[in-house]
N, C-alpha and C positions, 0 to 999 in steps of 0.2 A: 562588457557593455557599460554604457553610461546612462544614468538616470538622474535628472535634476543636477547635472554637474558632478555627480558622484560616480566613481567607477565601482561596478559590482561584479562579483564573481558568480559563476553558475550556481555554486552551492552556498551562497549567502542567502539562505532561506528566509531569515527574518526580514531582510530588506526586500526580497522578491515578493513575499506575502503581504508586505505593507501596502503595496500598490495594487488595487483591484485589476485583475486581468493580466498583470505583468508575467507571472509564472507561466500561465497558459501561452502567452505570446512568445515567450522565449523557448520554453521546454516543449510544449505540444506543437506549436505552429512552426517556429523557425527551425528547431532541431528535429521536429517530427517524431517525438517520442511515442512509441506504440505500446509501451508496457501496460498501461491501464486496460486498453482494449484487448490485448492478447491474453493477459491473465484472467480477465473477467470472462472472456469467451471460452477459455479452456476449463475454468471452474464450472461454468454453466453447463458445458457439454458433459463433464464428468458427473455432474449432479443429475443428468438425465431429464432436465426440465423442472426438477423440484425447486420451489422457491426458498432456497436455503437462507437462513439468517447468518450474516457474515460479520465478523470482527475485522476491521480494517486497520492493520498495524503499520505505522509510518504513514498515516493518512494524509499528511500535509493539509492542503486547502480543500480537499474533497474531490479532486479530479478522479482518483481511483474509485471512490464510493459512487460517483456519478456513472462511471463505466459499469460497475457491478449492477447498479439499478437498471441500466439500459439493457442488460442481458437477463433481466428477470429475477435477479437476486435481491436480497433485502439487506442492505448495509446498516445493521442496527447499532453498532458501536464503533467508534473510531478512537485510536490512540496515537499520540505523537508526543515526543519529548518536548517540543517547542510550544509554548503558550501562543506564540505568533501564528502558528499553523492552525491551532484551534480557533483563534479569533478570526482568521481569514476564512475558514470554513463556515463559521457561524454567520459571517458577514455576506459571503458570496453564495453560499448554498444552504440557507436556513431550512431546517426541517429534514435535511438529507439523512442525518443519523438521529437515533433516539437519544444517544448520549455521546459525548466527546470528552475524553480524558486527556489532559495535558500532563503526562506522567511517564516515568521510566517503567516500561512494561516488565522489565526484569526485576523490579523491586516494588511491586504493588503492595500497598498496605491492605488490611482486611476490608476497610471501607471501599477502597477502589476495586478490589476483587469482587465485592458484593455488587457494585455498580455494573461490572462486566457481566456477572452471572444473571443479573436482573434482566438483561437484554437477551439472554438465552441463545447466544451464538452457536451455530452448528458447523461453522467453517471459519478458517482464518486465512485472510489474504494479506500478503506482504508484497506490495507492488513497487519494484524498483528501489527498495530501501535496504536491501541486505548488503552486507560486506563493508569493508573499509571502516569508516567512523560512523556508519549508520546503525541500523538495528542489529544487535548481537544475537547469536543463537540462543542465549539464555532467555531473552525476551520472547522468542518464538516458543520455546519449551514451556515457559510460564503460562502463556496464553492457551497453548494446546491443552493444558491441564484444566482449563475452565470451560472447554467446549462441551456441548451436548452432542449426542450422536447425530450424524455419522462422523463428525469430527474430522472433516477434510482440511487439508493444508494446500494453499495455492501460493506460489512465489516465483520469482524470476531472479536470474543471476548472470553475471558477466562470465562467459565461457573461458576467458583467459585466466580468471581467478579460481574457477572451479566451483562446484556445488557446495555451498557453506552449510547446507542442512542435511540432505540425504536421509530423511527420516521416513520409515514405513514403506508400504507397498505402493509403488508408482502406478497411477491410473492414467496419466496423460503427460505428454512432453512435446514441446514445440520449440524449434530453433528459429530465431527471427532477428531482423534488424531492429535493435532496441531504439536507437536514435542516431542522428548524424552527429559528428563532432564539430566543434567550432572551426576546425581546419578543413571541413568538407568530407572527412572520411566517414566510416560507418562502424558502430559498435555492435557486435554480435552477442546476443544473450540467449538463454534458454528459459522457458517457462515450464513449470512442473506442477502437477496436482498429485498429491499422495494421500493415502489413508494411514496416518501414523499409528493408530490403535492396534 
């Protein structure tokens, strides 16, 4: 895609997040990414209507947190490696999260861990950010250790790459069309909710 005469790639997140609404126009609208909606609905269903406090890992500009809130969940804290993601979320969705850390979740310091704990999350959502060069398993495990009960985990993954987590007792699973490809095909993913404890 081209923006202001500059060619951008789909995963050039700093550039996508720099322009308000561009990420949504490309990923949510043009490519019809369903991950935020599917994961949020699956987690809400597994929670049985309880208004869980959720940590949103790989939160980007807050599209995932917005979907969590739309399903009656409380996205209390967001984490993303990119400062540009945090800036975009604060710009586009002010007040969505109580706190947003631009940090490596696999290597949080004591002060950052304290900020996460202060939000008292009861579930962890990783929406479309697992695998490849995105969120590593170590980051998921580090945040799971900071959750309060019931300590649920909701995530999604590309079925061609396999489940990168596979932790705990599975509560729900759904196979779905994650999004269209730029060439017009479809990417099939699965969403899972588990109780790791």
